[in-house]
C-alpha positions as protocol buffer text, in pm:
chain_id: "A"
residue {
  index: 1
  type: MET
  ca { x: 4911 y: 14040 z: 12833 }
}
residue {
  index: 2
  type: VAL
  ca { x: 5120 y: 14276 z: 13043 }
}
residue {
  index: 3
  type: SER
  ca { x: 4925 y: 14566 z: 13185 }
}
residue {
  index: 4
  type: PHE
  ca { x: 5036 y: 14918 z: 13279 }
}
residue {
  index: 5
  type: LYS
  ca { x: 4789 y: 15121 z: 13485 }
}
residue {
  index: 6
  type: LYS
  ca { x: 4772 y: 15488 z: 13581 }
}
residue {
  index: 7
  type: LEU
  ca { x: 4532 y: 15750 z: 13714 }
}
residue {
  index: 8
  type: ASN
  ca { x: 4385 y: 15530 z: 13990 }
}
residue {
  index: 9
  type: ASN
  ca { x: 4328 y: 15247 z: 13742 }
}
residue {
  index: 10
  type: GLU
  ca { x: 4100 y: 15460 z: 13524 }
}
residue {
  index: 11
  type: ILE
  ca { x: 4330 y: 15401 z: 13225 }
}
residue {
  index: 12
  type: SER
  ca { x: 4545 y: 15097 z: 13156 }
}
residue {
  index: 13
  type: TYR
  ca { x: 4762 y: 14977 z: 12870 }
}
residue {
  index: 14
  type: GLU
  ca { x: 4772 y: 14611 z: 12775 }
}
residue {
  index: 15
  type: LEU
  ca { x: 5076 y: 14503 z: 12572 }
}
residue {
  index: 16
  type: VAL
  ca { x: 4971 y: 14284 z: 12280 }
}
residue {
  index: 17
  type: ARG
  ca { x: 5287 y: 14205 z: 12083 }
}
residue {
  index: 18
  type: LYS
  ca { x: 5638 y: 14330 z: 12021 }
}
residue {
  index: 19
  type: LEU
  ca { x: 5671 y: 14554 z: 11715 }
}
residue {
  index: 20
  type: ALA
  ca { x: 6034 y: 14660 z: 11727 }
}
residue {
  index: 21
  type: GLU
  ca { x: 6346 y: 14614 z: 11930 }
}
residue {
  index: 22
  type: GLY
  ca { x: 6683 y: 14777 z: 11944 }
}
residue {
  index: 23
  type: GLY
  ca { x: 6986 y: 14795 z: 12165 }
}
residue {
  index: 24
  type: MET
  ca { x: 6824 y: 14999 z: 12440 }
}
residue {
  index: 25
  type: GLY
  ca { x: 6449 y: 14988 z: 12386 }
}
residue {
  index: 26
  type: LEU
  ca { x: 6141 y: 14796 z: 12282 }
}
residue {
  index: 27
  type: VAL
  ca { x: 5818 y: 14901 z: 12110 }
}
residue {
  index: 28
  type: TYR
  ca { x: 5493 y: 14713 z: 12157 }
}
residue {
  index: 29
  type: GLU
  ca { x: 5149 y: 14724 z: 12007 }
}
residue {
  index: 30
  type: ALA
  ca { x: 4917 y: 14789 z: 12298 }
}
residue {
  index: 31
  type: VAL
  ca { x: 4553 y: 14858 z: 12377 }
}
residue {
  index: 32
  type: GLN
  ca { x: 4459 y: 15158 z: 12587 }
}
residue {
  index: 33
  type: LEU
  ca { x: 4156 y: 15082 z: 12802 }
}
residue {
  index: 34
  type: GLY
  ca { x: 3937 y: 15347 z: 12960 }
}
residue {
  index: 35
  type: ALA
  ca { x: 3597 y: 15413 z: 13109 }
}
residue {
  index: 36
  type: GLY
  ca { x: 3286 y: 15294 z: 12927 }
}
residue {
  index: 37
  type: ASN
  ca { x: 3465 y: 15008 z: 12746 }
}
residue {
  index: 38
  type: PHE
  ca { x: 3688 y: 15260 z: 12569 }
}
residue {
  index: 39
  type: ARG
  ca { x: 3961 y: 15090 z: 12362 }
}
residue {
  index: 40
  type: LYS
  ca { x: 4231 y: 15245 z: 12148 }
}
residue {
  index: 41
  type: VAL
  ca { x: 4526 y: 15076 z: 11978 }
}
residue {
  index: 42
  type: VAL
  ca { x: 4851 y: 15256 z: 12060 }
}
residue {
  index: 43
  type: ALA
  ca { x: 5224 y: 15189 z: 12056 }
}
residue {
  index: 44
  type: VAL
  ca { x: 5415 y: 15169 z: 12384 }
}
residue {
  index: 45
  type: LYS
  ca { x: 5790 y: 15231 z: 12394 }
}
residue {
  index: 46
  type: LEU
  ca { x: 5994 y: 15099 z: 12686 }
}
residue {
  index: 47
  type: ILE
  ca { x: 6355 y: 15116 z: 12797 }
}
residue {
  index: 48
  type: ARG
  ca { x: 6499 y: 14766 z: 12822 }
}
residue {
  index: 49
  type: GLU
  ca { x: 6484 y: 14642 z: 13180 }
}
residue {
  index: 50
  type: GLU
  ca { x: 6862 y: 14626 z: 13218 }
}
residue {
  index: 51
  type: TYR
  ca { x: 6889 y: 14998 z: 13132 }
}
residue {
  index: 52
  type: SER
  ca { x: 6575 y: 15129 z: 13302 }
}
residue {
  index: 53
  type: ALA
  ca { x: 6747 y: 15194 z: 13636 }
}
residue {
  index: 54
  type: ILE
  ca { x: 7042 y: 15382 z: 13486 }
}
residue {
  index: 55
  type: PRO
  ca { x: 6988 y: 15759 z: 13534 }
}
residue {
  index: 56
  type: GLU
  ca { x: 7146 y: 15853 z: 13200 }
}
residue {
  index: 57
  type: PHE
  ca { x: 6906 y: 15634 z: 13003 }
}
residue {
  index: 58
  type: GLN
  ca { x: 6610 y: 15757 z: 13205 }
}
residue {
  index: 59
  type: LYS
  ca { x: 6715 y: 16116 z: 13137 }
}
residue {
  index: 60
  type: ASN
  ca { x: 6746 y: 16047 z: 12763 }
}
residue {
  index: 61
  type: PHE
  ca { x: 6407 y: 15877 z: 12751 }
}
residue {
  index: 62
  type: ILE
  ca { x: 6232 y: 16154 z: 12942 }
}
residue {
  index: 63
  type: GLY
  ca { x: 6406 y: 16414 z: 12726 }
}
residue {
  index: 64
  type: GLU
  ca { x: 6282 y: 16248 z: 12407 }
}
residue {
  index: 65
  type: ALA
  ca { x: 5925 y: 16235 z: 12538 }
}
residue {
  index: 66
  type: ARG
  ca { x: 5929 y: 16600 z: 12643 }
}
residue {
  index: 67
  type: LEU
  ca { x: 6075 y: 16704 z: 12308 }
}
residue {
  index: 68
  type: VAL
  ca { x: 5820 y: 16525 z: 12090 }
}
residue {
  index: 69
  type: ALA
  ca { x: 5516 y: 16594 z: 12310 }
}
residue {
  index: 70
  type: ASP
  ca { x: 5429 y: 16909 z: 12116 }
}
residue {
  index: 71
  type: LEU
  ca { x: 5540 y: 16788 z: 11773 }
}
residue {
  index: 72
  type: ILE
  ca { x: 5190 y: 16751 z: 11632 }
}
residue {
  index: 73
  type: HIS
  ca { x: 5207 y: 16703 z: 11257 }
}
residue {
  index: 74
  type: THR
  ca { x: 5065 y: 16455 z: 11006 }
}
residue {
  index: 75
  type: SER
  ca { x: 5417 y: 16351 z: 10902 }
}
residue {
  index: 76
  type: ILE
  ca { x: 5545 y: 16284 z: 11256 }
}
residue {
  index: 77
  type: VAL
  ca { x: 5438 y: 15999 z: 11485 }
}
residue {
  index: 78
  type: GLN
  ca { x: 5257 y: 16163 z: 11775 }
}
residue {
  index: 79
  type: THR
  ca { x: 5341 y: 16100 z: 12141 }
}
residue {
  index: 80
  type: TYR
  ca { x: 5047 y: 16093 z: 12384 }
}
residue {
  index: 81
  type: HIS
  ca { x: 5184 y: 16018 z: 12729 }
}
residue {
  index: 82
  type: LEU
  ca { x: 5495 y: 15949 z: 12938 }
}
residue {
  index: 83
  type: GLY
  ca { x: 5430 y: 15710 z: 13225 }
}
residue {
  index: 84
  type: HIS
  ca { x: 5617 y: 15536 z: 13502 }
}
residue {
  index: 85
  type: VAL
  ca { x: 5533 y: 15204 z: 13663 }
}
residue {
  index: 86
  type: GLY
  ca { x: 5735 y: 14962 z: 13870 }
}
residue {
  index: 87
  type: GLY
  ca { x: 6052 y: 15165 z: 13826 }
}
residue {
  index: 88
  type: GLN
  ca { x: 6022 y: 15164 z: 13445 }
}
residue {
  index: 89
  type: TYR
  ca { x: 5934 y: 15455 z: 13219 }
}
residue {
  index: 90
  type: PHE
  ca { x: 5712 y: 15403 z: 12916 }
}
residue {
  index: 91
  type: MET
  ca { x: 5602 y: 15628 z: 12632 }
}
residue {
  index: 92
  type: VAL
  ca { x: 5259 y: 15599 z: 12468 }
}
residue {
  index: 93
  type: MET
  ca { x: 5260 y: 15686 z: 12099 }
}
residue {
  index: 94
  type: GLU
  ca { x: 5043 y: 15683 z: 11790 }
}
residue {
  index: 95
  type: TYR
  ca { x: 5012 y: 15335 z: 11642 }
}
residue {
  index: 96
  type: VAL
  ca { x: 5087 y: 15328 z: 11269 }
}
residue {
  index: 97
  type: ARG
  ca { x: 4934 y: 15028 z: 11098 }
}
residue {
  index: 98
  type: GLY
  ca { x: 5176 y: 14964 z: 10818 }
}
residue {
  index: 99
  type: VAL
  ca { x: 5546 y: 14901 z: 10755 }
}
residue {
  index: 100
  type: ASN
  ca { x: 5869 y: 15090 z: 10784 }
}
residue {
  index: 101
  type: LEU
  ca { x: 6063 y: 15210 z: 10483 }
}
residue {
  index: 102
  type: GLU
  ca { x: 6329 y: 14941 z: 10518 }
}
residue {
  index: 103
  type: GLN
  ca { x: 6060 y: 14674 z: 10484 }
}
residue {
  index: 104
  type: PHE
  ca { x: 5917 y: 14862 z: 10186 }
}
residue {
  index: 105
  type: ILE
  ca { x: 6254 y: 14855 z: 10010 }
}
residue {
  index: 106
  type: GLU
  ca { x: 6318 y: 14490 z: 10101 }
}
residue {
  index: 107
  type: ARG
  ca { x: 5976 y: 14390 z: 9968 }
}
residue {
  index: 108
  type: HIS
  ca { x: 6058 y: 14540 z: 9629 }
}
residue {
  index: 109
  type: ILE
  ca { x: 6392 y: 14360 z: 9620 }
}
residue {
  index: 110
  type: ALA
  ca { x: 6227 y: 14029 z: 9714 }
}
residue {
  index: 111
  type: THR
  ca { x: 5964 y: 14065 z: 9441 }
}
residue {
  index: 112
  type: GLY
  ca { x: 6204 y: 14196 z: 9175 }
}
residue {
  index: 113
  type: ARG
  ca { x: 6025 y: 14529 z: 9144 }
}
residue {
  index: 114
  type: SER
  ca { x: 6160 y: 14881 z: 9132 }
}
residue {
  index: 115
  type: ILE
  ca { x: 5998 y: 15148 z: 9345 }
}
residue {
  index: 116
  type: PRO
  ca { x: 5818 y: 15392 z: 9113 }
}
residue {
  index: 117
  type: VAL
  ca { x: 6017 y: 15714 z: 9081 }
}
residue {
  index: 118
  type: ASP
  ca { x: 5721 y: 15937 z: 9162 }
}
residue {
  index: 119
  type: LEU
  ca { x: 5636 y: 15742 z: 9479 }
}
residue {
  index: 120
  type: ALA
  ca { x: 5999 y: 15757 z: 9595 }
}
residue {
  index: 121
  type: ALA
  ca { x: 5996 y: 16135 z: 9556 }
}
residue {
  index: 122
  type: PHE
  ca { x: 5654 y: 16154 z: 9723 }
}
residue {
  index: 123
  type: ILE
  ca { x: 5769 y: 15960 z: 10030 }
}
residue {
  index: 124
  type: VAL
  ca { x: 6075 y: 16179 z: 10074 }
}
residue {
  index: 125
  type: SER
  ca { x: 5868 y: 16495 z: 10025 }
}
residue {
  index: 126
  type: ARG
  ca { x: 5643 y: 16387 z: 10316 }
}
residue {
  index: 127
  type: VAL
  ca { x: 5946 y: 16328 z: 10538 }
}
residue {
  index: 128
  type: ALA
  ca { x: 6079 y: 16669 z: 10436 }
}
residue {
  index: 129
  type: ARG
  ca { x: 5744 y: 16820 z: 10535 }
}
residue {
  index: 130
  type: GLY
  ca { x: 5771 y: 16668 z: 10882 }
}
residue {
  index: 131
  type: LEU
  ca { x: 6133 y: 16778 z: 10917 }
}
residue {
  index: 132
  type: SER
  ca { x: 6047 y: 17131 z: 10809 }
}
residue {
  index: 133
  type: TYR
  ca { x: 5790 y: 17149 z: 11087 }
}
residue {
  index: 134
  type: ALA
  ca { x: 6028 y: 17006 z: 11349 }
}
residue {
  index: 135
  type: HIS
  ca { x: 6320 y: 17226 z: 11241 }
}
residue {
  index: 136
  type: GLN
  ca { x: 6106 y: 17540 z: 11276 }
}
residue {
  index: 137
  type: LYS
  ca { x: 5945 y: 17445 z: 11607 }
}
residue {
  index: 138
  type: CYS
  ca { x: 5955 y: 17694 z: 11896 }
}
residue {
  index: 139
  type: ASP
  ca { x: 5875 y: 17639 z: 12264 }
}
residue {
  index: 140
  type: ASN
  ca { x: 5594 y: 17810 z: 12455 }
}
residue {
  index: 141
  type: ASP
  ca { x: 5818 y: 18110 z: 12520 }
}
residue {
  index: 142
  type: GLY
  ca { x: 5888 y: 18157 z: 12150 }
}
residue {
  index: 143
  type: ARG
  ca { x: 6243 y: 18024 z: 12169 }
}
residue {
  index: 144
  type: HIS
  ca { x: 6353 y: 17834 z: 11861 }
}
residue {
  index: 145
  type: LEU
  ca { x: 6417 y: 17473 z: 11966 }
}
residue {
  index: 146
  type: SER
  ca { x: 6684 y: 17410 z: 11699 }
}
residue {
  index: 147
  type: ILE
  ca { x: 6579 y: 17046 z: 11663 }
}
residue {
  index: 148
  type: VAL
  ca { x: 6808 y: 16818 z: 11461 }
}
residue {
  index: 149
  type: HIS
  ca { x: 6675 y: 16460 z: 11428 }
}
residue {
  index: 150
  type: ARG
  ca { x: 7023 y: 16309 z: 11358 }
}
residue {
  index: 151
  type: ASP
  ca { x: 6884 y: 15963 z: 11278 }
}
residue {
  index: 152
  type: ILE
  ca { x: 6713 y: 15991 z: 10939 }
}
residue {
  index: 153
  type: GLY
  ca { x: 6698 y: 15648 z: 10778 }
}
residue {
  index: 154
  type: PRO
  ca { x: 6452 y: 15390 z: 10641 }
}
residue {
  index: 155
  type: LYS
  ca { x: 6383 y: 15228 z: 10979 }
}
residue {
  index: 156
  type: ASN
  ca { x: 6261 y: 15559 z: 11118 }
}
residue {
  index: 157
  type: VAL
  ca { x: 6010 y: 15630 z: 10841 }
}
residue {
  index: 158
  type: LEU
  ca { x: 5674 y: 15455 z: 10874 }
}
residue {
  index: 159
  type: LEU
  ca { x: 5429 y: 15400 z: 10589 }
}
residue {
  index: 160
  type: ALA
  ca { x: 5067 y: 15356 z: 10695 }
}
residue {
  index: 161
  type: TYR
  ca { x: 4848 y: 15129 z: 10485 }
}
residue {
  index: 162
  type: GLU
  ca { x: 4626 y: 15432 z: 10430 }
}
residue {
  index: 163
  type: GLY
  ca { x: 4919 y: 15605 z: 10257 }
}
residue {
  index: 164
  type: ASP
  ca { x: 5045 y: 15842 z: 10527 }
}
residue {
  index: 165
  type: VAL
  ca { x: 5421 y: 15881 z: 10569 }
}
residue {
  index: 166
  type: LYS
  ca { x: 5544 y: 15947 z: 10923 }
}
residue {
  index: 167
  type: LEU
  ca { x: 5884 y: 16021 z: 11073 }
}
residue {
  index: 168
  type: THR
  ca { x: 5955 y: 15863 z: 11411 }
}
residue {
  index: 169
  type: ASP
  ca { x: 6226 y: 15808 z: 11674 }
}
residue {
  index: 170
  type: PHE
  ca { x: 6367 y: 16136 z: 11802 }
}
residue {
  index: 171
  type: GLY
  ca { x: 6566 y: 15937 z: 12056 }
}
residue {
  index: 172
  type: ILE
  ca { x: 6903 y: 16088 z: 11964 }
}
residue {
  index: 173
  type: ALA
  ca { x: 6773 y: 16425 z: 11848 }
}
residue {
  index: 174
  type: LYS
  ca { x: 6943 y: 16736 z: 11973 }
}
residue {
  index: 175
  type: ALA
  ca { x: 6756 y: 17052 z: 12059 }
}
residue {
  index: 176
  type: LEU
  ca { x: 6768 y: 17355 z: 12284 }
}
residue {
  index: 177
  type: ASP
  ca { x: 6857 y: 17231 z: 12634 }
}
residue {
  index: 178
  type: LEU
  ca { x: 6864 y: 16871 z: 12505 }
}
residue {
  index: 179
  type: MET
  ca { x: 7177 y: 16706 z: 12370 }
}
residue {
  index: 180
  type: TYR
  ca { x: 7307 y: 16408 z: 12559 }
}
residue {
  index: 181
  type: ASN
  ca { x: 7542 y: 16281 z: 12288 }
}
residue {
  index: 182
  type: GLU
  ca { x: 7814 y: 16544 z: 12294 }
}
residue {
  index: 183
  type: GLU
  ca { x: 7907 y: 16641 z: 11941 }
}
residue {
  index: 184
  type: GLY
  ca { x: 8280 y: 16651 z: 11881 }
}
residue {
  index: 185
  type: LYS
  ca { x: 8334 y: 16335 z: 12085 }
}
residue {
  index: 186
  type: VAL
  ca { x: 8052 y: 16098 z: 11987 }
}
residue {
  index: 187
  type: ILE
  ca { x: 7893 y: 16025 z: 11649 }
}
residue {
  index: 188
  type: ALA
  ca { x: 7513 y: 16014 z: 11678 }
}
residue {
  index: 189
  type: GLY
  ca { x: 7335 y: 15823 z: 11405 }
}
residue {
  index: 190
  type: LYS
  ca { x: 7384 y: 15519 z: 11184 }
}
residue {
  index: 191
  type: ASP
  ca { x: 7711 y: 15515 z: 10991 }
}
residue {
  index: 192
  type: GLU
  ca { x: 7558 y: 15470 z: 10644 }
}
residue {
  index: 193
  type: TYR
  ca { x: 7302 y: 15749 z: 10697 }
}
residue {
  index: 194
  type: LEU
  ca { x: 7521 y: 16024 z: 10840 }
}
residue {
  index: 195
  type: SER
  ca { x: 7580 y: 16370 z: 10704 }
}
residue {
  index: 196
  type: PRO
  ca { x: 7946 y: 16453 z: 10632 }
}
residue {
  index: 197
  type: GLU
  ca { x: 7950 y: 16681 z: 10936 }
}
residue {
  index: 198
  type: GLN
  ca { x: 7823 y: 16399 z: 11160 }
}
residue {
  index: 199
  type: ALA
  ca { x: 8083 y: 16162 z: 11015 }
}
residue {
  index: 200
  type: SER
  ca { x: 8359 y: 16412 z: 11094 }
}
residue {
  index: 201
  type: TYR
  ca { x: 8243 y: 16481 z: 11454 }
}
residue {
  index: 202
  type: ALA
  ca { x: 8144 y: 16837 z: 11366 }
}
residue {
  index: 203
  type: VAL
  ca { x: 7864 y: 17032 z: 11533 }
}
residue {
  index: 204
  type: THR
  ca { x: 7541 y: 16991 z: 11339 }
}
residue {
  index: 205
  type: ASP
  ca { x: 7245 y: 17206 z: 11248 }
}
residue {
  index: 206
  type: ALA
  ca { x: 6920 y: 17125 z: 11067 }
}
residue {
  index: 207
  type: ARG
  ca { x: 7102 y: 17085 z: 10735 }
}
residue {
  index: 208
  type: ALA
  ca { x: 7258 y: 16765 z: 10874 }
}
residue {
  index: 209
  type: ASP
  ca { x: 6919 y: 16593 z: 10835 }
}
residue {
  index: 210
  type: LEU
  ca { x: 6897 y: 16673 z: 10464 }
}
residue {
  index: 211
  type: PHE
  ca { x: 7203 y: 16480 z: 10345 }
}
residue {
  index: 212
  type: PRO
  ca { x: 7071 y: 16148 z: 10487 }
}
residue {
  index: 213
  type: LEU
  ca { x: 6729 y: 16235 z: 10347 }
}
residue {
  index: 214
  type: GLY
  ca { x: 6901 y: 16252 z: 10009 }
}
residue {
  index: 215
  type: ILE
  ca { x: 7056 y: 15911 z: 10081 }
}
residue {
  index: 216
  type: VAL
  ca { x: 6710 y: 15770 z: 10156 }
}
residue {
  index: 217
  type: LEU
  ca { x: 6581 y: 15908 z: 9826 }
}
residue {
  index: 218
  type: THR
  ca { x: 6861 y: 15743 z: 9629 }
}
residue {
  index: 219
  type: GLU
  ca { x: 6812 y: 15414 z: 9816 }
}
residue {
  index: 220
  type: LEU
  ca { x: 6445 y: 15414 z: 9724 }
}
residue {
  index: 221
  type: LEU
  ca { x: 6537 y: 15478 z: 9360 }
}
residue {
  index: 222
  type: LEU
  ca { x: 6824 y: 15228 z: 9336 }
}
residue {
  index: 223
  type: GLY
  ca { x: 6729 y: 14965 z: 9594 }
}
residue {
  index: 224
  type: ARG
  ca { x: 7063 y: 15010 z: 9771 }
}
residue {
  index: 225
  type: ASN
  ca { x: 7256 y: 15262 z: 9977 }
}
residue {
  index: 226
  type: ILE
  ca { x: 7567 y: 15354 z: 9778 }
}
residue {
  index: 227
  type: PHE
  ca { x: 7751 y: 15456 z: 10095 }
}
residue {
  index: 228
  type: ARG
  ca { x: 7697 y: 15132 z: 10289 }
}
residue {
  index: 229
  type: ALA
  ca { x: 8005 y: 14915 z: 10342 }
}
residue {
  index: 230
  type: MET
  ca { x: 8079 y: 14603 z: 10545 }
}
residue {
  index: 231
  type: ASP
  ca { x: 8282 y: 14806 z: 10791 }
}
residue {
  index: 232
  type: HIS
  ca { x: 8133 y: 15098 z: 10987 }
}
residue {
  index: 233
  type: ALA
  ca { x: 8444 y: 15308 z: 10947 }
}
residue {
  index: 234
  type: GLU
  ca { x: 8439 y: 15251 z: 10571 }
}
residue {
  index: 235
  type: SER
  ca { x: 8076 y: 15362 z: 10554 }
}
residue {
  index: 236
  type: ARG
  ca { x: 8177 y: 15685 z: 10728 }
}
residue {
  index: 237
  type: ARG
  ca { x: 8466 y: 15731 z: 10486 }
}
residue {
  index: 238
  type: ASN
  ca { x: 8229 y: 15678 z: 10194 }
}
residue {
  index: 239
  type: ILE
  ca { x: 7999 y: 15947 z: 10333 }
}
residue {
  index: 240
  type: GLN
  ca { x: 8295 y: 16185 z: 10331 }
}
residue {
  index: 241
  type: THR
  ca { x: 8484 y: 16089 z: 10013 }
}
residue {
  index: 242
  type: LEU
  ca { x: 8295 y: 15853 z: 9778 }
}
residue {
  index: 243
  type: PRO
  ca { x: 8245 y: 16026 z: 9440 }
}
residue {
  index: 244
  type: ILE
  ca { x: 7877 y: 16114 z: 9402 }
}
residue {
  index: 245
  type: PRO
  ca { x: 7754 y: 15949 z: 9080 }
}
residue {
  index: 246
  type: ARG
  ca { x: 7509 y: 16081 z: 8827 }
}
residue {
  index: 247
  type: PHE
  ca { x: 7204 y: 15884 z: 8935 }
}
residue {
  index: 248
  type: ALA
  ca { x: 7031 y: 15914 z: 8599 }
}
residue {
  index: 249
  type: ASP
  ca { x: 7310 y: 15692 z: 8466 }
}
residue {
  index: 250
  type: LEU
  ca { x: 7214 y: 15428 z: 8724 }
}
residue {
  index: 251
  type: ARG
  ca { x: 6839 y: 15451 z: 8660 }
}
residue {
  index: 252
  type: PRO
  ca { x: 6728 y: 15613 z: 8333 }
}
residue {
  index: 253
  type: GLU
  ca { x: 6382 y: 15711 z: 8467 }
}
residue {
  index: 254
  type: ILE
  ca { x: 6549 y: 15975 z: 8685 }
}
residue {
  index: 255
  type: ASP
  ca { x: 6513 y: 16294 z: 8484 }
}
residue {
  index: 256
  type: GLU
  ca { x: 6728 y: 16605 z: 8507 }
}
residue {
  index: 257
  type: ARG
  ca { x: 6493 y: 16782 z: 8749 }
}
residue {
  index: 258
  type: LEU
  ca { x: 6507 y: 16500 z: 9004 }
}
residue {
  index: 259
  type: GLU
  ca { x: 6880 y: 16457 z: 8943 }
}
residue {
  index: 260
  type: ALA
  ca { x: 6932 y: 16821 z: 9037 }
}
residue {
  index: 261
  type: ILE
  ca { x: 6736 y: 16773 z: 9362 }
}
residue {
  index: 262
  type: ILE
  ca { x: 6943 y: 16467 z: 9456 }
}
residue {
  index: 263
  type: GLN
  ca { x: 7273 y: 16636 z: 9377 }
}
residue {
  index: 264
  type: LYS
  ca { x: 7183 y: 16941 z: 9586 }
}
residue {
  index: 265
  type: ALA
  ca { x: 7074 y: 16726 z: 9881 }
}
residue {
  index: 266
  type: LEU
  ca { x: 7404 y: 16535 z: 9865 }
}
residue {
  index: 267
  type: GLN
  ca { x: 7633 y: 16836 z: 9865 }
}
residue {
  index: 268
  type: ARG
  ca { x: 7902 y: 16768 z: 10123 }
}
residue {
  index: 269
  type: ASP
  ca { x: 7954 y: 17139 z: 10179 }
}
residue {
  index: 270
  type: ARG
  ca { x: 7644 y: 17224 z: 10381 }
}
residue {
  index: 271
  type: ASP
  ca { x: 7652 y: 17583 z: 10256 }
}
residue {
  index: 272
  type: LYS
  ca { x: 7589 y: 17442 z: 9906 }
}
residue {
  index: 273
  type: ARG
  ca { x: 7329 y: 17189 z: 10024 }
}
residue {
  index: 274
  type: TYR
  ca { x: 6960 y: 17269 z: 10069 }
}
residue {
  index: 275
  type: GLN
  ca { x: 6949 y: 17530 z: 10343 }
}
residue {
  index: 276
  type: SER
  ca { x: 6617 y: 17408 z: 10482 }
}
residue {
  index: 277
  type: ALA
  ca { x: 6384 y: 17110 z: 10463 }
}
residue {
  index: 278
  type: HIS
  ca { x: 6121 y: 17352 z: 10332 }
}
residue {
  index: 279
  type: ASP
  ca { x: 6340 y: 17435 z: 10031 }
}
residue {
  index: 280
  type: MET
  ca { x: 6390 y: 17066 z: 9954 }
}
residue {
  index: 281
  type: LEU
  ca { x: 6018 y: 17001 z: 10001 }
}
residue {
  index: 282
  type: THR
  ca { x: 5931 y: 17283 z: 9761 }
}
residue {
  index: 283
  type: ASP
  ca { x: 6159 y: 17149 z: 9487 }
}
residue {
  index: 284
  type: LEU
  ca { x: 6020 y: 16797 z: 9529 }
}
residue {
  index: 285
  type: GLU
  ca { x: 5661 y: 16919 z: 9508 }
}
residue {
  index: 286
  type: VAL
  ca { x: 5734 y: 17133 z: 9201 }
}
residue {
  index: 287
  type: TYR
  ca { x: 5890 y: 16822 z: 9045 }
}
residue {
  index: 288
  type: LEU
  ca { x: 5588 y: 16607 z: 9136 }
}
residue {
  index: 289
  type: TYR
  ca { x: 5299 y: 16840 z: 9059 }
}
residue {
  index: 290
  type: SER
  ca { x: 5399 y: 17130 z: 8832 }
}
residue {
  index: 291
  type: ASP
  ca { x: 5311 y: 16968 z: 8500 }
}
residue {
  index: 292
  type: HIS
  ca { x: 5096 y: 16664 z: 8580 }
}
residue {
  index: 293
  type: TYR
  ca { x: 4872 y: 16502 z: 8840 }
}
residue {
  index: 294
  type: GLY
  ca { x: 5123 y: 16356 z: 9083 }
}
residue {
  index: 295
  type: PRO
  ca { x: 5098 y: 16093 z: 9357 }
}
residue {
  index: 296
  type: THR
  ca { x: 4865 y: 16131 z: 9655 }
}
residue {
  index: 297
  type: ILE
  ca { x: 4826 y: 15970 z: 9996 }
}
residue {
  index: 298
  type: GLU
  ca { x: 4543 y: 15762 z: 9851 }
}
residue {
  index: 299
  type: LYS
  ca { x: 4760 y: 15640 z: 9562 }
}
residue {
  index: 300
  type: MET
  ca { x: 5036 y: 15553 z: 9809 }
}
residue {
  index: 301
  type: GLY
  ca { x: 4789 y: 15356 z: 10020 }
}
residue {
  index: 302
  type: VAL
  ca { x: 4656 y: 15157 z: 9727 }
}
residue {
  index: 303
  type: TYR
  ca { x: 5009 y: 15075 z: 9613 }
}
residue {
  index: 304
  type: LEU
  ca { x: 5122 y: 14970 z: 9962 }
}
residue {
  index: 305
  type: LYS
  ca { x: 4824 y: 14741 z: 10021 }
}
residue {
  index: 306
  type: GLU
  ca { x: 4878 y: 14573 z: 9686 }
}
residue {
  index: 307
  type: LEU
  ca { x: 5252 y: 14535 z: 9749 }
}
residue {
  index: 308
  type: PHE
  ca { x: 5201 y: 14362 z: 10084 }
}
residue {
  index: 309
  type: ALA
  ca { x: 4872 y: 14189 z: 9988 }
}
residue {
  index: 310
  type: PHE
  ca { x: 4711 y: 14362 z: 10283 }
}
residue {
  index: 311
  type: ASN
  ca { x: 4364 y: 14252 z: 10386 }
}
residue {
  index: 312
  type: ASP
  ca { x: 4180 y: 14464 z: 10645 }
}
residue {
  index: 313
  type: THR
  ca { x: 4009 y: 14160 z: 10795 }
}
residue {
  index: 314
  type: ASN
  ca { x: 4303 y: 13928 z: 10858 }
}
residue {
  index: 315
  type: SER
  ca { x: 4634 y: 14106 z: 10808 }
}
residue {
  index: 316
  type: ARG
  ca { x: 4859 y: 14279 z: 11060 }
}
residue {
  index: 317
  type: PRO
  ca { x: 5173 y: 14480 z: 11004 }
}
residue {
  index: 318
  type: PRO
  ca { x: 5487 y: 14268 z: 11015 }
}
residue {
  index: 319
  type: ILE
  ca { x: 5717 y: 14294 z: 11315 }
}
residue {
  index: 320
  type: TYR
  ca { x: 6031 y: 14489 z: 11245 }
}
residue {
  index: 321
  type: ARG
  ca { x: 6360 y: 14552 z: 11419 }
}
residue {
  index: 322
  type: SER
  ca { x: 6454 y: 14911 z: 11482 }
}
residue {
  index: 323
  type: ASN
  ca { x: 6665 y: 15111 z: 11725 }
}
residue {
  index: 324
  type: PRO
  ca { x: 6416 y: 15256 z: 11972 }
}
């Protein structure tokens, strides 16, 4: 085990195994050790060694940690600590025992199952709840932070085996006094999960997170991202020009109420799109709960454990690749 220590050795973090890796960072399962045989399982995020000495990457990493430090919400992965040891910064985060949404989709494809429509809507409603909180967040002086996540996609949504849904990875988020990827020159985000304004190098606001959230909803329902192409540039063109289908024609269980939610989320003109994550959340919850007993965290947990044959005594979450 690799050990990180701080506070005169009163607290240390032992890295157990790699959970995720991307171009610039790594995420590990770790154990936090403290006084009195205290132990807590956490996640530790590191900059790759080859980037850790580059000031720009350090600045980005520190900026992410400072941004998410006060984002305390059940639908957002919590950050506990930013540390520095041996010239390398590390971030200590909440450990989510479960899978990411990409694995969830892939598991259904592998087993020939379709994701239940109500659970797809439930998952997206929980992400919308977390986004609504982040989008409305103010700093200690009451200034609106104007957070835009800019990287909504299945890899950045975690599903806990207990049924919780949590948004993670604010690594390329923009906010008040924090935007290292200059809009107008650089596209931030993954090509098949961009909003039209991201794909066209336009300046974004919170509505830019809602178009890709609509994409995630349709991918859960169909098992595929209709905008994804072999070529990155083609994926961006699809985001901007591909005719938006009637999704009820592609999956009959999608009723007119859910169809209307999807179509509004996927409006290319952001003035016609949902104007806030709260508005989208409200419509999803009305759809889920207005006329029947809809899905719950507990129902989600039961379904997830059955899907992955999870056993509390001998199972661990699978390792996944992400873009930390």
